[in-house]
Structures are given as C-alpha cells and as structure tokens.
C-alpha positions, 0 to 999 in steps of 0.5 A: 932760204939759204944762209949763203950770202951769194955774189952771184945767183944762177937761175937753172940747175941744169947742164949749164948752170951746174958746171958754171957754178961748180967753176965759179965756186971752185974759184971762191965765188959764192953762188946761189943756184935756183932750180925751179923743180925738185931734186928729182923728176915728178909728174907735177913738176913736168905738167907745166911744160904741157901747157906751152903752145906750138904753132907753125912747124910741129916741134915735139921737144917743146913738150917732150925735151924739157925737164924741170928738176935738178940736172935738167936735161942731163936727167935723160941726156945721152951724155954726147959731147961734139965740138962745133966746127970752125965753119960755125963761126964763119960768116956765111952769106947764105944764112942771112945775117946770122954771124957769131962775133967770136971765133973758135979759138975764143972758146977752145980753152973752154971745151978743154976745161969742160972735158977736164970737169966732165972726166973725159979720159986723157988721149980721147979729145982728138979724133986723130989720136983716136984714129991712131989708137984704133988703127982705123983703115984708111978708107975713112979718108975722104975730102968731101965727107970727114970722118969723126967721133962723138964722145959719150959721157959715162955719168951722164946726169950732172946732178950725180956727177957734181953731187959730192961737190955740191954737198961739200963746198961752202961757196955754194947753195942749191935751192930746188922748187924755186921758180923765178917768176919776175926780175926786179929792176933797180937803179941804172936798169940793173937787176936788183933781185929775183922774185922766187915763187914758194907756193903762195909766197913770193920772195925776193932774192938779190945778189951782185950778179944775175945769170940766166941758165934755165933752158932756152924757152924758159929763159926767153919767157923770163926776159920777155915777161914784165918785171916785178913792178908790172913794167916792160924790162929795159931790153924789151924793145931789142929786136932779136929777143925771142927771134931767131929760134933754132933746132936741128932736123934729123931724118933718114936719107938712104938704106945700106947694105954692107958689102965687106962687113969686117971693113964696115964694122972697123969703120962704124961700129961704136967704140969703147975706149978707157970706159967711154963710148965713141961713135963714128959719124961723117960730116960735110967737110968745110970745103964742101960747105963753103964751095956748094953754100950748104949747111953743117950736117952729119950723117950716122949709121943707124941699125934697125935692131939697135933699138933692142940693144938700147932696151937691154942696155937700159934694163940692165942699167935699171937692175944695177941701180935696184930699179926693176921695169914693169913686171909685164916687160920683165921676161921679154927684157931678160930674153933680149938681154941674154940673146944680145948680151953675148955677142956684145960682150965677145965683140967688146972684149976682142975689138974694143968695139960695141957690136951692132947687129946687122940682122935688120935694116940699116939706115943712113940718117942725117942731122943738119942746121937750118937757116935761122929765121926772124919768123921762127919765134917764142913769144907769150901768149895771154894765158897765165900758169899757176905762178902768174907767168904767161905761157910761152908760144913757139912758132918754129920755122924752116925756109926749105931750099938750102936745107933740101940742097944740103940733105941731097948733097948729104945723101949723094956724097954718102952714096959716093963714100960707101960705094966707091970703097966697096963698103955697102951698097946705098939706096938713096930714098925716093923722097930725098932724090924728088925734094920738095916740101914733102922731104922736109916734112919727114924730118923732125926736130932733135929736142936741141932748143937754141936761139932767141937771145942771140949773141951780137955785136950791138943791140941791133943785131943781137940780145947779148954781147960776146960775153953773153951780157944782156944789152942794156943791163950791166948785171945780167948774163945769159948762158945757154944755146939761147945766145947761138946765132947759128948751130952747126950740126952738133949737139949744142950742150957742149958748146953751151957749157963751154960758152957758160965757162967763158962767161963764168971766167969774165964773171969771176974776174969782175967779182974779184977785181 
C-alpha cells in the first residue's frame, strides 16, 4: 500500500483531513491519508452516496453535497471562509443543553494558522481593516445588524493547493480508492488497525493513532458500524453518537428595490482586494441574539441576474483550464460572457468591486442555525453497500418556534436597516410575516452537515472530549464538523479546519513527547 511507516492514520482526504496532514507532516510526524474515493471524481465513486436514506425533513445535501474523491467537498466548494462568532461558544439556554466545552479563544490561533496555510493575504483577516481600506460609508454601522465580510479562496480545491507538498514531503503518503470498512479493536479498547477494502481484498493497516476526518455522515456511519471482529465498538452505548445532527436553514425573507444605487453598491457589491473576493453581509448582533433569545443568522443580498454572471465565470474558468462546455450551450455562454464581461471588468478596475447586475429582482436571503435536537439522527439501515457496510439513514429534525422567531426578526431588522438609511425599499415576503409551518417548509438545507459526534465534557453529554478524542478509546480522534454541539450561521468548513489543527497540535505533542 505505501512504503511509509505511519505514526498517524487519517481517514479522509477532504478539507479537514488534508490540512491536518499538511500541518502534522510539516512538523515531522509521519502520516498516512486513506481516501475512499479516486484522485478525481467519477460517477462510480459518487454512486455509493445515492443509496443513503433520508426520512423526516428533506435533506438534499445527503445525496448532492458529498463528494468521494481526493479533496472531498472542496472539489465543488466555493472556498468561503467565515469564523464562528463568540456567541456560538456561549451557553444559550434556548438551545437546550447543547454547549461547547471550549471558548473562541481556544481556537483563534488556529484560525490564523489556517489562513496562513490557505494563503489568505495579510491585512484581510479583520473586517475593521477591510472597512478602513475601502472607506466604507458610515451607514454600515448598526447596533442590531453587524456588517461583516466573508472571504473566498482563490484556489478552492485543497487537492491542488497542497499538491506540491503532498508529492514532495517524505513524511506523508496518500492512498486513494482505499475505503475504511471497519475498525479493529485491540488491548485496552484501543484501535489496533483499520480494515481497508480494495475490491474483493481487505487489508489491515496499523498506526499508533487514528484520526477520522471522512465527513459527518460517513464518520458517524463508521463509528456506529460493528468492529472487524463483528462486535459493537466500545463507544457504541454513548447516548450522543449519531444524535444532534445539524445543518443550516436558508431561504428568502424579502425583495428589495435600491433607492440610492451608489450607496447600495458601496455597501453590498462584492469586493476584490489583493486577489481575494470578499462578500459583504449582515448578521444578528450578539446583543440582539442574547436579549431576544434568537439564533445566529446572517443576511445576504442575492441578485436574480447573478446566476448568469456565475455561469459566465464558470465558463471562462473552464476555457482557461482547457475544458469546454457542452457544444449546444457554447453560443449562449459566449454571449453571456461578452455581454456581462465588459461592465464587470470596468466596475472592478474603477472601484475594486465585483459588478452586480440590478436589472432583475433583488432578494434578501437569510441563513441561520437551528436548535439541536436528539431526534435529529444518523443511524444505520439494515441494507449494506458493496463493501459490506450498512447504509446510513438520516432523519433531519427542526423544532420550529425559535427558528421562526429568528427569521422574522432578521426580516424586520433588515427592513429597518435598509429603509432608515434610504438605501432600499424592502418588501417582506407574506409567508415570513405569517409564520407557521409553511415558512419553515420553504427553507432548504445548505449541504452543511454537522453534529452526530458532538464535543462534551464527559460521555454523558458528548462523543468526544474538548480535544476531539473519542470517549472510551485512548487513540481515536475525530476531526470535522461532526463534533459541533451548535453551529451558529457560519459555513462550518473554516472552523472544522481550525479545530482540526488544534487537535493535530495535541497529536503532535503526544507523538513526539
């Protein structure tokens, strides 16, 4: 399989697994990465996800948002980086007993390390610095809705970003088409080896420590699966294993008509600084969340015509990489590129901003967290896949009352924000004003799969401890969004990577001690 004699095995070659592997190997720890899929996506590698079962609330991301190949979801990731707010780590009674055993300060240095590894330019990490550079109009200030930026990577696929490192570093070996189908338990309930399926052949691979970084659903599936000798794993009785599954809810809350277009653009056009795209958004302030017992939520402006811009950008990127679209669509895509390309380029050159067309409907959309529920679960069905592993079954559950109050508050505060400043006229959607189950039915998942192996102080309130080590097994660690007890509104990838580096540093010290 590999000539390397690894100290650590990392199961999963996606965003979390790769960045942890790079961090460890650059510090002289020998790492073997086992990626279940091929080096590049293909139809056969994706087919295994189609068998997963969704019961309860519809969850499109169970089948569409997972990718079995080196690079994982970063193969089709937008590259958006958003830090979690301090509020996420604060105990909030209206979220039940879900609480983090760590604080924001515990991972701040690892956010910074992630930014370094991912090539975020100096001076772009802090919103205050960006606002100062852009001389953003004072209208951005508000006590209820906080103005902020999300950052978007230039090279989004971590397989490409770290390709040279992975090929040249002697401390790492990456093996693709290597699905881990079971764990072998040895003395003292420790992991003795992992069983890897190569076609009709199964091979045991051993290392001192094992890290699971293979995505929320597949990770929970492997933790719940019987061991290589056919028994239940030592942590099988943990009451939180597979429970508290989370995603974000997203939907339209209002339509808007700009009144002062120059002010609107200066506040909400995407920005390009030092080659990086930054997207301005609004979020519920910590004070408003705590005072009104609301959930974390962020609002962004969506231009109806922006889809055509994105198609043009995708097409042009394909041309640059030598990939042409389907011949029947080339004419329309070239026309879109020419028609939209000139004003976009001019606006960028003059204002360092990405032009957003205003000739169509403009919407306000909100993305928010939901209350963690024990009834929101990942379990195993009785059916098995071609590797003999039982197929995962997801029951995504959302409570409703707190989510609806948060959505309505976001809509009302947005209307006040835009209209009190003369920026735009806001028409809140009727279903938002009415509330009720129909409102939540119109909101969709965002492919942000989290929870199921949440972090806790003890086995009674979590699957892993504050360093993401599995309770009941001294040499098994979990990296990824599965450990989140709560989620805030932010895209989970950045925080999952930061937590992974925190755990990686713990592992490094343990190995080299």
